[in-house]
VEXMARBA-32537 format. One record per atom (N, C-alpha, C): x, y, z; residue number from 1; atom name. Coordinates in Angstrom, 3 decimals. Layout:
BEGIN
BABA        px        py        pz    n  atom
BABA         X         Y         Z  NUM    CA
...
END
This chain:
BEGIN
BABA        px        py        pz    n  atom
BABA    10.023    23.496     7.545    1     N
BABA    11.161    24.350     7.790    1    CA
BABA    10.942    25.066     9.114    1     C
BABA    11.964    25.051     9.951    2     N
BABA    11.928    25.791    11.207    2    CA
BABA    12.739    27.053    11.014    2     C
BABA    12.193    28.173    11.437    3     N
BABA    12.889    29.433    11.234    3    CA
BABA    12.829    30.287    12.484    3     C
BABA    14.007    30.699    12.954    4     N
BABA    14.176    31.755    13.943    4    CA
BABA    13.300    31.723    15.175    4     C
BABA    13.178    30.599    15.838    5     N
BABA    12.426    30.582    17.082    5    CA
BABA    13.151    31.373    18.160    5     C
BABA    14.485    31.433    18.049    6     N
BABA    15.272    32.175    19.023    6    CA
BABA    15.956    31.273    20.017    6     C
BABA    16.638    31.898    20.956    7     N
BABA    17.384    31.156    21.968    7    CA
BABA    16.442    30.346    22.839    7     C
BABA    16.937    29.268    23.358    8     N
BABA    16.135    28.402    24.210    8    CA
BABA    15.889    27.071    23.542    8     C
BABA    15.584    26.079    24.338    9     N
BABA    15.367    24.733    23.841    9    CA
BABA    13.938    24.567    23.321    9     C
BABA    13.796    23.829    22.224   10     N
BABA    12.492    23.570    21.625   10    CA
BABA    12.353    22.086    21.344   10     C
BABA    11.180    21.560    21.593   11     N
BABA    10.841    20.206    21.188   11    CA
BABA     9.724    20.305    20.167   11     C
BABA     9.938    19.700    19.003   12     N
BABA     8.940    19.697    17.933   12    CA
BABA     8.323    18.299    17.888   12     C
BABA     7.006    18.243    18.056   13     N
BABA     6.274    16.991    18.022   13    CA
BABA     5.160    17.124    16.987   13     C
BABA     5.250    16.393    15.875   14     N
BABA     4.223    16.533    14.845   14    CA
BABA     2.908    15.886    15.257   14     C
BABA     1.814    16.470    14.804   15     N
BABA     0.480    15.902    15.000   15    CA
BABA    -0.343    16.178    13.752   15     C
BABA    -1.369    15.391    13.566   16     N
BABA    -2.300    15.595    12.457   16    CA
BABA    -3.625    14.984    12.886   16     C
BABA    -4.712    15.719    12.712   17     N
BABA    -6.013    15.225    13.149   17    CA
BABA    -7.014    15.122    12.011   17     C
BABA    -6.595    15.430    10.789   18     N
BABA    -7.508    15.361     9.646   18    CA
BABA    -6.901    14.484     8.562   18     C
BABA    -7.670    14.219     7.513   19     N
BABA    -7.162    13.485     6.363   19    CA
BABA    -7.270    11.978     6.474   19     C
BABA    -8.179    11.486     7.322   20     N
BABA    -8.316    10.054     7.507   20    CA
BABA    -9.294     9.409     6.530   20     C
BABA    -9.780    10.134     5.551   21     N
BABA   -10.812     9.599     4.664   21    CA
BABA   -10.264     8.668     3.594   21     C
BABA    -8.968     8.341     3.615   22     N
BABA    -8.380     7.456     2.622   22    CA
BABA    -8.499     5.984     2.965   22     C
BABA    -9.070     5.648     4.114   23     N
BABA    -9.179     4.248     4.524   23    CA
BABA   -10.490     3.686     3.975   23     C
BABA   -10.381     2.565     3.248   24     N
BABA   -11.562     1.967     2.615   24    CA
BABA   -11.625     0.468     2.901   24     C
BABA   -12.684    -0.161     2.425   25     N
BABA   -12.825    -1.608     2.579   25    CA
BABA   -11.717    -2.355     1.840   25     C
BABA   -11.127    -1.736     0.843   26     N
BABA    -9.996    -2.339     0.137   26    CA
BABA    -8.831    -2.562     1.096   26     C
BABA    -8.620    -1.621     2.009   27     N
BABA    -7.561    -1.769     3.006   27    CA
BABA    -7.853    -2.949     3.934   27     C
BABA    -9.086    -3.062     4.388   28     N
BABA    -9.469    -4.182     5.243   28    CA
BABA    -9.271    -5.503     4.496   28     C
BABA    -9.627    -5.519     3.217   29     N
BABA    -9.479    -6.739     2.411   29    CA
BABA    -8.011    -7.122     2.251   29     C
BABA    -7.142    -6.137     2.042   30     N
BABA    -5.710    -6.433     1.893   30    CA
BABA    -5.137    -7.017     3.183   30     C
BABA    -5.570    -6.519     4.327   31     N
BABA    -5.107    -7.060     5.604   31    CA
BABA    -5.646    -8.482     5.787   31     C
BABA    -6.895    -8.718     5.434   32     N
BABA    -7.473   -10.061     5.529   32    CA
BABA    -6.735   -11.031     4.607   32     C
BABA    -6.390   -10.593     3.413   33     N
BABA    -5.635   -11.436     2.484   33    CA
BABA    -4.263   -11.782     3.056   33     C
BABA    -3.624   -10.815     3.681   34     N
BABA    -2.329   -11.068     4.314   34    CA
BABA    -2.491   -12.090     5.439   34     C
BABA    -3.503   -11.908     6.261   35     N
BABA    -3.730   -12.823     7.386   35    CA
BABA    -4.015   -14.242     6.905   35     C
BABA    -4.656   -14.371     5.752   36     N
BABA    -4.989   -15.683     5.191   36    CA
BABA    -3.834   -16.282     4.383   36     C
BABA    -2.779   -15.517     4.173   37     N
BABA    -1.635   -16.011     3.403   37    CA
BABA    -1.818   -15.920     1.900   37     C
BABA    -2.823   -15.176     1.462   38     N
BABA    -3.097   -15.022     0.028   38    CA
BABA    -2.223   -13.943    -0.594   38     C
BABA    -1.904   -12.925     0.170   39     N
BABA    -1.079   -11.803    -0.285   39    CA
BABA    -0.131   -11.434     0.848   39     C
BABA     0.893   -10.685     0.519   40     N
BABA     1.880   -10.302     1.524   40    CA
BABA     1.971    -8.792     1.633   40     C
BABA     1.888    -8.299     2.843   41     N
BABA     2.126    -6.886     3.111   41    CA
BABA     3.599    -6.727     3.476   41     C
BABA     4.196    -5.608     3.069   42     N
BABA     5.605    -5.376     3.366   42    CA
BABA     5.818    -3.949     3.857   42     C
BABA     6.959    -3.714     4.468   43     N
BABA     7.376    -2.364     4.867   43    CA
BABA     6.352    -1.636     5.699   43     C
BABA     6.046    -0.410     5.266   44     N
BABA     5.091     0.425     5.999   44    CA
BABA     3.693    -0.170     6.008   44     C
BABA     3.373    -0.994     5.004   45     N
BABA     2.058    -1.647     5.002   45    CA
BABA     1.871    -2.477     6.273   45     C
BABA     2.920    -3.199     6.659   46     N
BABA     2.837    -4.008     7.884   46    CA
BABA     2.660    -3.136     9.116   46     C
BABA     3.329    -2.003     9.137   47     N
BABA     3.216    -1.101    10.284   47    CA
BABA     1.805    -0.556    10.425   47     C
BABA     1.220    -0.085     9.320   48     N
BABA    -0.108     0.536     9.400   48    CA
BABA    -1.232    -0.484     9.489   48     C
BABA    -0.955    -1.748     9.158   49     N
BABA    -1.973    -2.792     9.245   49    CA
BABA    -2.247    -3.194    10.686   49     C
BABA    -1.295    -3.011    11.578   50     N
BABA    -1.430    -3.443    12.972   50    CA
BABA    -2.234    -2.430    13.788   50     C
BABA    -3.512    -2.297    13.467   51     N
BABA    -4.361    -1.318    14.163   51    CA
BABA    -4.812    -1.804    15.531   51     C
BABA    -4.600    -3.088    15.826   52     N
BABA    -4.861    -3.580    17.179   52    CA
BABA    -3.689    -3.234    18.090   52     C
BABA    -2.577    -2.830    17.490   53     N
BABA    -1.388    -2.354    18.210   53    CA
BABA    -0.795    -3.428    19.130   53     C
BABA    -0.854    -4.692    18.647   54     N
BABA    -0.312    -5.788    19.449   54    CA
BABA     0.944    -6.413    18.842   54     C
BABA     1.452    -5.829    17.748   55     N
BABA     2.671    -6.323    17.129   55    CA
BABA     2.466    -7.457    16.142   55     C
BABA     1.218    -7.844    15.895   56     N
BABA     0.902    -8.933    14.975   56    CA
BABA    -0.197    -8.466    14.032   56     C
BABA    -0.064    -8.773    12.745   57     N
BABA    -1.114    -8.446    11.782   57    CA
BABA    -1.964    -9.697    11.580   57     C
BABA    -3.259    -9.567    11.883   58     N
BABA    -4.161   -10.714    11.801   58    CA
BABA    -5.524   -10.266    11.265   58     C
BABA    -6.434   -11.237    11.167   59     N
BABA    -7.792   -10.914    10.720   59    CA
BABA    -8.482    -9.976    11.707   59     C
BABA    -8.019    -9.981    12.951   60     N
BABA    -8.545    -9.052    13.956   60    CA
BABA    -8.320    -7.611    13.505   60     C
BABA    -7.147    -7.326    12.925   61     N
BABA    -6.854    -5.990    12.403   61    CA
BABA    -7.765    -5.653    11.224   61     C
BABA    -7.996    -6.629    10.343   62     N
BABA    -8.906    -6.405     9.213   62    CA
BABA   -10.295    -6.041     9.727   62     C
BABA   -10.730    -6.723    10.784   63     N
BABA   -12.028    -6.412    11.385   63    CA
BABA   -12.076    -5.015    11.966   63     C
BABA   -11.009    -4.622    12.652   64     N
BABA   -10.947    -3.266    13.201   64    CA
BABA   -11.012    -2.217    12.092   64     C
BABA   -10.317    -2.460    10.999   65     N
BABA   -10.349    -1.499     9.887   65    CA
BABA   -11.765    -1.424     9.319   65     C
BABA   -12.419    -2.577     9.181   66     N
BABA   -13.809    -2.588     8.718   66    CA
BABA   -14.722    -1.814     9.658   66     C
BABA   -14.526    -1.987    10.966   67     N
BABA   -15.330    -1.255    11.944   67    CA
BABA   -15.062     0.246    11.867   67     C
BABA   -13.818     0.621    11.591   68     N
BABA   -13.488     2.039    11.445   68    CA
BABA   -14.242     2.631    10.251   68     C
BABA   -14.273     1.892     9.159   69     N
BABA   -14.918     2.374     7.928   69    CA
BABA   -16.394     2.669     8.152   69     C
BABA   -17.070     1.814     8.903   70     N
BABA   -18.501     2.029     9.137   70    CA
BABA   -18.780     2.846    10.395   70     C
BABA   -17.713     3.218    11.110   71     N
BABA   -17.874     4.097    12.271   71    CA
BABA   -18.431     3.412    13.494   71     C
BABA   -18.050     2.145    13.712   72     N
BABA   -18.540     1.392    14.857   72    CA
BABA   -17.386     1.040    15.788   72     C
BABA   -17.148     1.854    16.828   73     N
BABA   -16.069     1.542    17.766   73    CA
BABA   -16.365     0.249    18.524   73     C
BABA   -15.352    -0.379    19.090   74     N
BABA   -13.947     0.025    19.064   74    CA
BABA   -13.274    -0.429    17.777   74     C
BABA   -12.306     0.331    17.351   75     N
BABA   -11.554    -0.044    16.151   75    CA
BABA   -10.065     0.188    16.326   75     C
BABA    -9.603     0.010    17.566   76     N
BABA    -8.169     0.118    17.823   76    CA
BABA    -7.641     1.502    17.494   76     C
BABA    -6.495     1.541    16.827   77     N
BABA    -5.877     2.819    16.483   77    CA
BABA    -6.067     3.165    15.010   77     C
BABA    -7.008     2.487    14.341   78     N
BABA    -7.312     2.817    12.944   78    CA
BABA    -7.705     4.285    12.852   78     C
BABA    -7.188     4.959    11.840   79     N
BABA    -7.498     6.369    11.638   79    CA
BABA    -6.568     7.324    12.354   79     C
BABA    -5.680     6.802    13.189   80     N
BABA    -4.702     7.653    13.879   80    CA
BABA    -3.445     7.805    13.028   80     C
BABA    -2.794     8.923    13.199   81     N
BABA    -1.523     9.169    12.522   81    CA
BABA    -0.376     8.807    13.450   81     C
BABA     0.649     8.167    12.895   82     N
BABA     1.892     7.877    13.617   82    CA
BABA     3.030     8.548    12.870   82     C
BABA     3.963     9.094    13.625   83     N
BABA     5.082     9.822    13.039   83    CA
BABA     6.409     9.192    13.425   83     C
BABA     7.337     9.281    12.503   84     N
BABA     8.706     8.839    12.772   84    CA
BABA     9.642     9.924    12.266   84     C
BABA    10.479    10.452    13.122   85     N
BABA    10.552    10.195    14.548   85    CA
BABA     9.349    10.810    15.267   85     C
BABA     9.176    10.417    16.530   86     N
BABA     8.061    10.937    17.332   86    CA
BABA     8.207    12.427    17.596   86     C
BABA     9.429    12.908    17.615   87     N
BABA     9.707    14.327    17.842   87    CA
BABA    11.207    14.556    17.830   87     C
BABA    11.572    15.805    17.847   88     N
BABA    12.981    16.187    17.890   88    CA
BABA    13.142    17.347    18.864   88     C
BABA    14.265    17.347    19.564   89     N
BABA    14.575    18.437    20.476   89    CA
BABA    15.757    19.212    19.926   89     C
BABA    15.621    20.533    19.946   90     N
BABA    16.667    21.434    19.458   90    CA
BABA    17.101    22.330    20.615   90     C
BABA    18.409    22.416    20.848   91     N
BABA    18.883    23.271    21.940   91    CA
BABA    18.587    24.746    21.679   91     C
BABA    18.582    25.147    20.391   92     N
BABA    18.308    26.526    20.019   92    CA
BABA    18.022    26.576    18.522   92     C
BABA    17.097    27.412    18.121   93     N
BABA    16.795    27.578    16.692   93    CA
BABA    16.953    29.061    16.378   93     C
BABA    18.173    29.441    16.028   94     N
BABA    18.456    30.850    15.752   94    CA
BABA    18.631    31.121    14.268   94     C
BABA    18.634    30.057    13.458   95     N
BABA    18.685    30.221    12.003   95    CA
BABA    17.806    29.142    11.377   95     C
BABA    17.623    29.220    10.072   96     N
BABA    16.767    28.254     9.379   96    CA
BABA    17.361    26.852     9.435   96     C
BABA    16.509    25.860     9.635   97     N
BABA    16.886    24.459     9.585   97    CA
BABA    16.086    23.802     8.477   97     C
BABA    16.736    22.999     7.663   98     N
BABA    16.009    22.268     6.629   98    CA
BABA    16.392    20.796     6.715   98     C
BABA    15.677    19.962     6.001   99     N
BABA    15.954    18.540     6.008   99    CA
BABA    15.524    17.834     7.282   99     C
BABA    14.629    18.441     8.029  100     N
BABA    14.143    17.859     9.278  100    CA
BABA    12.819    17.152     9.013  100     C
BABA    12.842    16.178     8.124  101     N
BABA    11.629    15.516     7.674  101    CA
BABA    11.101    14.495     8.683  101     C
BABA     9.797    14.283     8.624  102     N
BABA     9.114    13.265     9.405  102    CA
BABA     8.369    12.360     8.434  102     C
BABA     8.184    11.119     8.811  103     N
BABA     7.344    10.196     8.051  103    CA
BABA     6.007    10.112     8.778  103     C
BABA     4.922    10.308     8.049  104     N
BABA     3.584    10.209     8.623  104    CA
BABA     2.892     8.978     8.072  104     C
BABA     2.366     8.146     8.961  105     N
BABA     1.671     6.928     8.571  105    CA
BABA     0.248     6.969     9.113  105     C
BABA    -0.714     6.729     8.241  106     N
BABA    -2.121     6.678     8.636  106    CA
BABA    -2.462     5.233     8.960  106     C
BABA    -2.722     4.946    10.206  107     N
BABA    -2.974     3.572    10.646  107    CA
BABA    -4.257     3.036    10.015  107     C
BABA    -4.108     1.894     9.329  108     N
BABA    -5.221     1.253     8.645  108    CA
BABA    -5.220     1.460     7.150  108     C
BABA    -4.431     2.391     6.660  109     N
BABA    -4.413     2.705     5.224  109    CA
BABA    -3.247     1.947     4.577  109     C
BABA    -3.476     0.672     4.240  110     N
BABA    -2.391    -0.159     3.730  110    CA
BABA    -2.249    -0.106     2.207  110     C
BABA    -3.231     0.419     1.502  111     N
BABA    -3.188     0.383     0.035  111    CA
BABA    -2.409     1.545    -0.575  111     C
BABA    -2.050     2.517     0.260  112     N
BABA    -1.215     3.622    -0.229  112    CA
BABA    -1.960     4.556    -1.105  112     C
END
């Protein structure tokens, strides 16, 4: 909820730097299964599986997620948060605004 910032333009850009401990080897395995054609990832799973950030989900992404789990860089963008929308600009916030939700996705966390 945004409340009473006052006159003037504001841009709100969400960020998050904690809470990445939900990524496990199960996530890497699910991406590997998808790459092998054994299982199918859908929706947001496909978005967060692409930790190589090249637009394709492959075994390379599963490897990056595995490297993230054991803390051995490089591991692409695994562990980073992505938001939709990236931000919003408000010409003025002189009263309460509600319903301004963002979707947060933890890159590499495909198991939900």
